Wavefront OBJ file of the C-alpha trace (Angstrom):
o trace
v -33.468 80.729 16.663
v -36.668 78.597 17.019
v -36.509 77.707 12.977
v -33.160 76.542 13.519
v -33.708 74.302 16.229
v -36.577 72.521 14.665
v -34.513 72.023 11.261
v -31.890 70.057 13.523
v -34.516 68.478 15.100
v -36.082 67.724 11.556
v -33.004 66.559 10.563
v -32.172 64.616 12.983
v -35.828 62.650 13.066
v -34.799 62.222 8.796
v -31.795 60.513 9.729
v -33.159 58.569 12.241
v -35.990 57.047 9.712
v -33.791 57.089 7.066
v -31.103 54.449 9.452
v -34.155 52.608 10.451
v -35.306 51.837 6.939
v -31.396 51.412 5.387
v -29.017 48.871 5.921
v -25.768 47.834 4.402
v -24.677 44.471 3.655
v -20.982 43.300 3.923
v -19.372 40.843 1.459
v -18.690 38.788 4.529
v -22.612 38.331 5.754
v -25.722 37.365 5.082
v -28.832 39.495 5.744
v -31.798 38.228 7.119
v -35.315 40.225 7.201
v -37.571 39.387 10.138
v -41.121 40.612 10.157
v -42.687 40.372 13.302
v -40.452 37.387 13.969
v -40.924 35.946 10.904
v -38.725 35.605 7.849
v -39.485 37.574 5.105
v -36.358 37.919 3.102
v -32.638 36.752 2.879
v -30.171 38.942 1.533
v -27.294 37.274 -0.132
v -26.091 39.963 -2.066
v -23.620 42.965 -0.607
v -24.568 46.838 -0.727
v -27.462 49.059 0.043
v -30.517 47.388 0.620
v -33.943 48.928 2.037
v -36.404 47.331 4.619
v -39.554 48.923 7.026
v -39.007 50.262 9.697
v -39.050 48.608 13.545
v -40.926 47.816 14.918
v -42.404 46.196 11.275
v -39.341 44.727 9.766
v -35.933 44.104 11.548
v -32.356 42.500 10.433
v -30.070 39.698 11.370
v -26.717 39.702 10.127
v -25.039 36.284 9.793
v -21.318 35.527 8.871
v -20.914 33.777 5.839
v -16.855 33.013 5.875
v -15.346 29.741 6.853
v -15.719 29.050 10.289
v -13.751 26.746 12.450
v -14.749 23.983 15.203
v -11.227 23.221 17.036
v -11.529 20.653 20.038
v -9.769 22.445 22.969
v -8.772 18.590 24.634
v -8.440 15.276 23.164
v -11.682 13.223 23.693
v -10.997 9.420 24.165
v -12.261 7.005 21.376
v -12.456 3.472 22.534
v -11.233 1.277 19.428
v -12.519 -2.592 18.025
v -9.391 -4.114 20.221
v -11.390 -1.886 23.400
v -8.506 0.621 23.151
v -8.139 3.931 24.506
v -7.321 6.901 22.229
v -6.885 10.512 22.444
v -7.848 11.903 19.641
v -7.558 15.765 18.584
v -9.852 17.096 15.351
v -10.963 20.073 13.983
v -13.599 20.678 11.084
v -14.146 23.572 8.609
v -17.508 25.090 7.962
v -19.506 27.424 6.815
v -23.730 28.627 6.598
v -25.066 28.164 3.008
v -28.829 28.476 3.849
v -29.363 31.154 6.412
v -32.991 30.684 6.999
v -32.757 27.009 7.989
v -29.435 27.525 10.016
v -31.841 30.370 11.865
v -34.635 27.777 12.048
v -32.581 25.324 13.987
v -29.963 27.609 16.303
v -31.922 30.802 16.048
v -28.531 32.418 14.400
v -26.566 31.242 17.548
v -22.869 30.311 16.355
v -22.013 28.398 19.731
v -24.862 26.519 19.802
v -24.930 25.972 16.375
v -20.993 24.334 17.133
v -22.001 22.338 20.016
v -24.346 20.427 17.763
v -21.991 19.858 14.755
v -19.418 18.599 17.723
v -21.639 16.057 19.474
v -22.773 14.850 15.956
v -19.317 14.514 14.887
v -18.386 12.717 17.795
v -21.258 9.965 17.498
v -19.962 9.296 13.882
v -16.143 9.130 15.070
v -16.705 7.179 17.910
v -19.001 4.534 15.624
v -15.984 4.747 12.943
v -13.083 3.902 15.528
v -14.863 1.106 16.823
v -14.890 -0.832 13.761
v -11.103 -0.297 13.362
v -7.922 -1.635 15.300
v -5.335 0.408 16.757
v -3.153 0.217 13.722
v -5.755 0.925 11.340
v -6.760 4.273 12.719
v -3.472 5.245 13.702
v -1.218 4.986 10.550
v -3.510 2.396 7.700
v -7.033 3.842 7.388
v -6.610 7.618 8.731
v -7.830 8.811 5.842
v -10.768 6.635 5.323
v -12.099 7.529 9.041
v -11.714 11.102 8.317
v -13.748 10.531 4.599
v -16.060 8.563 6.637
v -16.994 11.319 9.212
v -17.207 14.130 6.257
v -20.099 11.957 4.525
v -21.680 10.734 7.457
v -22.422 14.477 8.242
v -23.016 15.621 4.691
v -27.152 14.712 4.981
v -26.966 16.549 8.956
v -24.915 19.839 7.551
v -27.717 20.319 4.976
v -30.610 20.166 7.532
v -29.513 22.569 9.622
v -27.875 24.929 6.267
v -24.245 24.412 6.573
v -21.497 22.874 4.528
v -19.278 20.917 6.074
v -15.716 21.649 4.281
v -13.361 19.297 6.014
v -12.946 17.359 8.981
v -9.065 16.472 9.955
v -7.682 14.469 12.686
v -4.958 16.395 14.165
v -3.230 13.575 16.624
v -4.340 10.274 17.325
v -2.503 8.928 21.191
v -2.415 5.736 22.793
v -2.826 6.318 26.504
v 0.536 5.912 28.224
v -0.698 2.736 30.071
v -1.528 0.932 26.895
v 1.113 1.894 25.009
v 4.010 -0.573 25.962
v 1.460 -3.483 25.149
v 0.363 -2.229 21.865
v 4.148 -1.865 20.958
v 4.967 -5.314 22.308
v 2.223 -6.841 20.207
v 3.073 -5.290 17.011
v 6.338 -6.201 17.858
v 5.478 -10.130 18.126
v 3.074 -9.259 14.913
v 6.454 -8.483 12.617
v 8.227 -11.338 13.984
v 5.527 -13.670 13.117
v 5.229 -12.464 9.783
v 8.926 -12.363 9.338
v 9.312 -16.036 10.546
v 6.504 -16.785 8.157
v 8.048 -15.479 4.958
v 11.381 -16.928 6.268
v 9.681 -20.720 6.545
v 8.491 -19.989 2.588
v 11.422 -18.882 1.372
v 13.304 -21.977 3.212
v 10.513 -23.931 1.517
v 10.872 -22.822 -1.833
v 14.718 -22.714 -1.555
v 14.460 -26.841 -1.047
v 12.086 -27.127 -3.968
v 14.223 -25.233 -6.052
v 16.992 -27.154 -5.296
v 15.484 -30.389 -5.277
v 14.235 -29.850 -8.744
v 17.745 -28.962 -10.011
v 19.274 -32.082 -8.832
v 16.519 -33.868 -10.335
v 17.309 -31.985 -13.453
v 21.048 -32.632 -12.924
v 20.336 -36.321 -12.785
v 18.612 -36.421 -15.652
v 21.010 -34.821 -17.800
v 23.936 -36.846 -16.784
v 21.764 -39.844 -17.644
v 20.882 -38.710 -20.760
v 24.736 -37.552 -21.777
v 25.933 -40.752 -20.463
v 23.695 -42.808 -22.367
v 24.425 -40.873 -25.597
v 28.128 -41.563 -25.345
v 27.786 -44.872 -24.965
v 25.522 -45.127 -27.658
v 28.258 -42.699 -29.848
v 31.264 -45.070 -28.060
v 29.227 -48.399 -29.592
v 28.910 -46.713 -32.730
v 32.375 -45.785 -33.020
v 33.549 -49.123 -31.744
v 31.590 -50.639 -34.271
v 33.050 -48.439 -36.487
v 36.173 -49.099 -35.793
v 35.959 -52.816 -35.794
v 34.594 -52.633 -39.194
v 37.345 -50.533 -40.547
v 39.873 -52.776 -38.616
v 38.341 -55.984 -40.173
v 37.803 -54.672 -44.103
v 41.610 -53.527 -43.760
v 42.984 -56.792 -42.346
v 40.987 -58.659 -44.758
v 43.076 -57.298 -47.455
v 46.535 -58.595 -46.101
v 45.896 -61.510 -43.577
v 49.652 -61.495 -43.122
v 50.076 -58.544 -42.299
v 47.279 -58.316 -39.896
v 48.645 -61.122 -37.883
v 51.609 -59.200 -37.574
v 49.926 -55.971 -36.549
v 48.023 -57.893 -33.522
v 51.150 -59.016 -32.562
v 53.184 -55.650 -32.372
v 49.883 -54.999 -29.890
v 50.588 -57.401 -28.241
v 54.136 -56.741 -27.444
v 53.070 -53.377 -26.549
v 50.462 -54.372 -23.769
v 52.826 -57.052 -22.368
v 55.915 -54.761 -21.800
v 54.504 -51.341 -21.079
v 57.244 -50.869 -18.323
v 60.884 -51.897 -18.421
v 60.268 -53.853 -14.890
v 57.829 -55.922 -17.026
v 58.559 -59.990 -16.623
v 57.056 -62.255 -18.627
v 58.341 -66.305 -18.248
v 57.619 -68.204 -21.543
v 59.072 -70.366 -24.163
v 61.177 -68.356 -26.318
v 60.217 -70.861 -29.164
v 56.527 -70.058 -28.518
v 54.307 -68.997 -31.292
v 54.007 -65.668 -29.198
v 57.525 -64.625 -30.218
v 57.474 -65.761 -33.615
v 57.346 -62.094 -35.057
v 60.329 -61.450 -32.943
v 62.642 -64.154 -34.502
v 64.519 -63.338 -37.627
v 63.704 -65.664 -40.658
v 66.031 -69.052 -40.860
v 67.239 -68.565 -36.729
v 64.705 -71.046 -36.025
v 63.864 -71.075 -32.382
v 66.793 -68.353 -30.976
l 1 2 3 4 5 6 7 8 9 10 11 12 13 14 15 16 17 18 19 20 21 22 23 24 25 26 27 28 29 30 31 32 33 34 35 36 37 38 39 40 41 42 43 44 45 46 47 48 49 50 51 52 53 54 55 56 57 58 59 60 61 62 63 64 65 66 67 68 69 70 71 72 73 74 75 76 77 78 79 80 81 82 83 84 85 86 87 88 89 90 91 92 93 94 95 96 97 98 99 100 101 102 103 104 105 106 107 108 109 110 111 112 113 114 115 116 117 118 119 120 121 122 123 124 125 126 127 128 129 130 131 132 133 134 135 136 137 138 139 140 141 142 143 144 145 146 147 148 149 150 151 152 153 154 155 156 157 158 159 160 161 162 163 164 165 166 167 168 169 170 171 172 173 174 175 176 177 178 179 180 181 182 183 184 185 186 187 188 189 190 191 192 193 194 195 196 197 198 199 200 201 202 203 204 205 206 207 208 209 210 211 212 213 214 215 216 217 218 219 220 221 222 223 224 225 226 227 228 229 230 231 232 233 234 235 236 237 238 239 240 241 242 243 244 245 246 247 248 249 250 251 252 253 254 255 256 257 258 259 260 261 262 263 264 265 266 267 268 269 270 271 272 273 274 275 276 277 278 279 280 281 282 283 284 285 286 287 288 289 290 291 292
């Protein structure tokens, strides 16, 4: 019986000693081995590992998974226009250097998150103070998040963490200034619309004036060319008439008389008072009839 008790006690002691020198690292953890309060080793690989029993060596485990800082309430930020905005944001981060992280916060996750929150708030306030409400709400929202991530890079490295992402969940105006901001944005849009209308009207007048000028030039050139062609045609016709009538002067005289009669008696109501024996009616008289 005594031997059995001794065996059990020995086995218990052996297990206790074994458990004090063996530790298991999960794939979701880092293990930091301490010797009298000083970091001796950082174990990154999962599996079974060995150390000296306490108090010679102790182990602390740190979570290596992705962590989230989610602000529970909206913070107030002031823009370049001295307007207050309510902003909700969250941060994704993780530990990449366990030794540096322990030195910075003694491995306390809550303390580290509070420190990062304060740092992000400081950077975000600087970025919001450089921009207007419209820039933050719509125009440069992505740029603001990028600036915060870039501003956190060196600080994160100094405390042994990596900032994966920073996101603005909500950016709202305070109720008392929303209406004034909307009115100002509406006035700005109207001003831009009026400028565009004025510019369009000016361009329209310019185009119409240019079209009128081109029209006058085209008409003038067309009239000039028409008069030139008409003059050339009249000259050519006169030359032809002169050449034709020069071959038979008597016929030419007769033709001119016929043209004169046609011009004088265009209508049945036309009336001319002249001596029938005058030279004008010469070609209307039959040969041998004298003045009748």
